[in-house]
N, C-alpha and C positions, 0 to 999 in steps of 0.2 A: 504493500500500500504506500510505503514511503517512496519507493521507486516511481510508482504511478503519479504520485503527487509532484515529484520533481519533473517528470515528463510533461505534465500539464502546465507547470510553471514555465518550462522551456518554450512551449508553444505560445504562451502569452507574450513572453519576451521577444520571440521571433516575429510575431505579428505586429508588435508595437512600432510606431513610426520613429525614425531616428530623431534624436534631440540634439540640436545645435546650440551651444552656448554662445550667445551674441553679446555678452557683457552687460553691465549695468543691471544685473538681476533679471534679464529677459532671455527666454529660451524658445527657440523656434522648433516646431514639431512637423514642419512641412506644410502646414495650412494656416497656422495662426501663432501669435506669440502667447506662450502660456501665461505670462503676467498680465495679458489683456483681459483674462477671465480668471481673476484670483479666486481661491477657495472661499475666502471671507472678504468682506468689504468693510474697511474701517472708516471712521469719520473723514479722515484726511483723503483717503482714496475716493470716497464718495463725492466729496467736494470737488476734487480735481477732475472728476468725470464730467463736471459742468463746463469744462473748458470749451470755448467756442460760443457758449450762450452767456456766460458770466465773465466779464472782463477781469474780475478779481480771482478767478479760479486758476491760480498759479502755484507753483511749488514754493514761491516766496511766501504767499499767504498761508499755505499749509504749514509752514514753519511756525507761524503765529498760532494757528489752530492746534497744532500738536502741543504747544505750551499750555493751552487751556485744558486739553484732555489729560495731560500729565498731571497738572495741578489737581484736577478733580479726582483722579485715581488715588492720589496721595490723601486728599481730604476724605474720600470714601473709606480708605483704610483706617484713618484716624478715628472716624466716627464709629466704625465697627468695634474698635478696641477702646472706646472712650472710657467706659467704666473700669477697665483694667489699668488704664494709664492715668487715672485720676485727673482727667481733663474735662469733666463735666462741671456745671455750675458757673457762677459769676466770678469775675475778677475783682469786683469791688469798685470798678471805674465806670464812667459813662462816656459814650462816644460823642461825635459832633452832632448827632441827632438828638442827644439828650437821653439816650436809651442805655440801659444797663448792659455792659459788655460781658459776654460769655467767654469762657476760656477757648471754646472752639471757634468763636468769632475771630479771635486773635490768630489762632493757628491757620484757619482758612485764608484769612487776609494775607498773612505773611507768605503762605504757600503760593498763592496766585501771583503776588508781587515778585517772588524769587523765580518762579518758573517762567514768567513772562519778561522779567527784567533784562534778560540777556538775549532776547530775540531782536535781531538787528533791525527789523522793519517796524518796530513799535516806537512811537514818539512819546506818548503819554499813557499812564495807567491811572484810572480814576475809580476810587473805591468809595462805597457808601460809608465805610468806617473811618475814612480819613478826611480831614478838613480841606487839604489841598491836593492837587494832582501830583503823582510821582513823575518827574521829568526824566525820561529814559534817554532821549536825545533831543537837543534843542531844535535842530533844523532837519536832520536826516530822516527821522522816524516818520514813516508814511501813514501809520494807523494809530488810532486811539482806542483803547480797550476800557470799557466801563463795566463794573461788576458789583453785585451784591454777593459778597463771599459766602455767606451762610444765612439764607433766609429761613426764618422760623427756628433759629438756634435755641431759643428759650424752651422749645419743646423736647430737646434732646433727653432730658431727664425722664420724660415719660415715654421715650422710645417711639416718638411720633415722627413721621416723614418730614425731612427738611431738604433744603436744596441750595443750589448756586445758580444765579442768573447772570448772564453776560450779554454784552452788546459791543459791536465794533463799528467805528466811524472812520471815514477817511479824513485825514488831516488837511485842512484848507491849504492850498499852495499860494493863495494870494490873500491880501487883507491885513488886518491888524496882527501885530506880533503878540498880543495879549493871549496867554495860554487859555484863560477861561473862555474867551470868545471862540476858541477852537473847539472847546468841549460843548458849548451851548448851542447845539444843533438840534433841529426838530427830528422826531422819530422817522420821518420820511427819508432822512439821509442815512439811515442804518444800512450797512452792507451785509451784515450778518448778526443774528441774535439767537439766543437759545438758553436752555437751562439744563441742569442736571438734578435729578430727583434721587435722593438717597433713601432707599426703603428696602422692601423684601428683595428687590433687585435694584441695581443702580442703572438708571436710564438717562440717556442724553438725548435731547431733542434740539434740532437747529433748523433755521431757514436762512437762505440768502436771497429769498424772493422767488425761488424756483421749487416750490413745494416744501412741506414740513416733513422731516424725516427723523426716525427714532432709532437709537442704538442702545444695546444692552451691554454692560461691562461683563466680559467673560474673564473671570478671575484666573482661569487655568492658563490663559495666554496673555493676560494683562492688557487687553485691548477692548475698545468699544466697537462692537460688531453690529452691522445693520440688521435690525429686527422688524422694522416696519417703514415702508416708503410711501411718500405722498399721502400723509395722514389728512383726512378731511373731518372737520368738526360738523356733527349733525346740525341741520338748520334749525331744529327745535329739540327741546329736551325738557322733561317734566321734573327738573331739579333746579333748585335755587340755593345759593350759598351766601350767607350773610351772618354777621355777628349780631344775633338778636339781643344780646346784652346791651347794645347801644341804641336800641330802637327808639327810646324816648328822646334821644338826641338827634335823630335823623330828620332831614327836611320833610315837609308835609307830603310832597310828591312821592318820595320813597315809601313813606308809611301807607299811602293810598295803594301803592303797588302791593305791599306786603299784606294789606287787608284783602285785596283781590285774590292774591295767590293762595291765601289761606281759606278762601271761601269756596263753596260748592260750585260757584259759577266758573271758576278756573278749570274745572275738570279734574282737579286733584294733583297737587305738586308735592314733592318730598323735599325737605330741607336737609342738606348735607354741608357741614362746616367743620373743617379740620383745624383751622387756625394757622395753617402754614400755606402761604400764598402759592408756592410752587405746587404743592400737593393738591390744593383746591383747583388750581388752573389745569393741572394734568388730568384730573378727573373730568373737568368740564370739556377739555379738548377731546378726550376719548369718547365721552358719553353724551355730550351736549348739555345744555342748561345755561345758567347765567351765574356769574359771581359779582357780588356788589360790595364795594367798600366806599360808601358815600361820605360826604362831608358830615361833620357833627358840630354841635354848638361849641364843643371844646376845640375842635380842629376844623374850622370853616374852610380851610384850603385843602382838606383831605389829609390823609396820613401816609399813603404810599408814595415812594419816590418816583418822580417822572422819569429820570434818566436811567436808573438802575433796575426798576421793577416794571413800571407801567409801559414804557416804550418797547422794551424787548418782548414782553408778553403780547402787546398789541400787534407787533409785527407778525409773530407766530399765529395769532388768532386770525388776522386778516388774510394771510396767505392760505390758511386752512379753511377759509370761507366764513369766518365769524366776524364779529365787530368789537370795537373797543372805543368807549367814549367817557368823558367826565360828566356827562349829563347835559352838556351844552355844545361841546365840539369834539371832533375826532381827536383821540389821544395823540396820534402821530403827527398831527398838524400843529400841536401846541408849541409855541416858541419858548423854550426855557429861559428864565431870567437869572436863575442862580443854579449852582451845581447841585445843591441838595433840595431843590424845589419839590414840593409835595403836590399831590393831585387826588381828587376823587377818582374812582375807577368803576366802570360798569363794563364787563367783558364776558363774551361767551357766544352762544349760537345767535345767528343773525336775527331770527324771529323773536327770540327771548329778549335780546337787548332792545329791539324795537318796541316790544311790549312794555318794558320798564320805562322807556322814553315817552310812551304815550301817556303815562301818568306823571312823570317828572316834568314834562313840558306843558302840562295843562294850564 
C-alpha cells in the first residue's frame, strides 16, 4: 500500500505544470502567476487590488495601512491578556476630552503612534487622546492619520466589545502652513476609514469608497484575512440603539421618535444598546437599524467626536448604503472648526435614519 501511495504521488507530480521562479515572490505555472491568486487575501493585498480604480491604491499607501493593522494586532493581544497583565482600570488622569483615562487607552494610543510613527509617507498623527497632533514630518509626509485608539475602553472590565476607529486624509499641498488647518477637513475628503472590533473574534472593516469590506484576524498566521466583501447595510431594520438613561435630556424631536418607536403603530422595534460605539455600529451595519447619540441639555453640541468617530463611521455607512446625519446636515459635509469638535450622530439604515429625521425636523 505504501508503494501504491508513492506511485500515485508520482503521477500527481508528473502531471503538474512546471513552476518558474520569476523573482519578487511571483511564480509562473504556464498560465498565470501564482501570486495573482493568493490562498488568502489580507487587508493590504485587498486594497492594492483596487489599483486602477483608486489612485491611492499603491504599495506606498499599503505601507501606511500595514502600520494600522500591526498596531491593532498588538492592541488585540493586549486586550486578551489585560486581566493577567494588570492593565485594566483607570490611570487616575483625565484626557483632553475631560474623560477618565484607562490604562488600555494609554497602551493603545502609544501603540498606534509607534507603529505609524516610522512610516515615511505619514505627515501627521492625530489622536483623540492627545491635545495636539504628532508631527511625523513637517513637509514630506503625504497623509494624515486620525484615530480613536480605544473606543469604549471603560467597558473592558466587564469584558464588553471595544474597538479602534481610524481615518486617513491626504495632506493639502497648497494653502496655509498651519498644521491644524491641514487636519480640519470635512469627512468628504477621507480617502480611507475603518474600525477594528475586539470581541469573540477580532474584525477589521474598511472602505476607501469602493465598497465596505471585512477581515477577521487569524491568530494562527497573524494576519487579517478577508471574510466578507462588499458589505451592504439593510435599508430598514427593526432595531434602534440609544442610551435611554439620557432620555429626559434629549431634544423634543428625538423623544417624539422614541415615543413612536415604542408604540404599536411602529410595528414593533427592539432596543439594543451596548454602550460601545464600534460594537453598536457593527451590529447596525450587519443587521440594519439606527443608532442615535443626540445632543443633550448637558452636551448641546453632542458628545461624539466628529473627526475620530462620526466621520469615519459615516463614510462606512454611506458606502454600505446607509446614512449619517447630526439631525440637520450630513455628517461628512460638516466643516470642523476644532480638532476635538463634538457632534450629535444619527446613523444607520437609510429608511430608519429618514424616519428619525421626520420627527426631528418637524
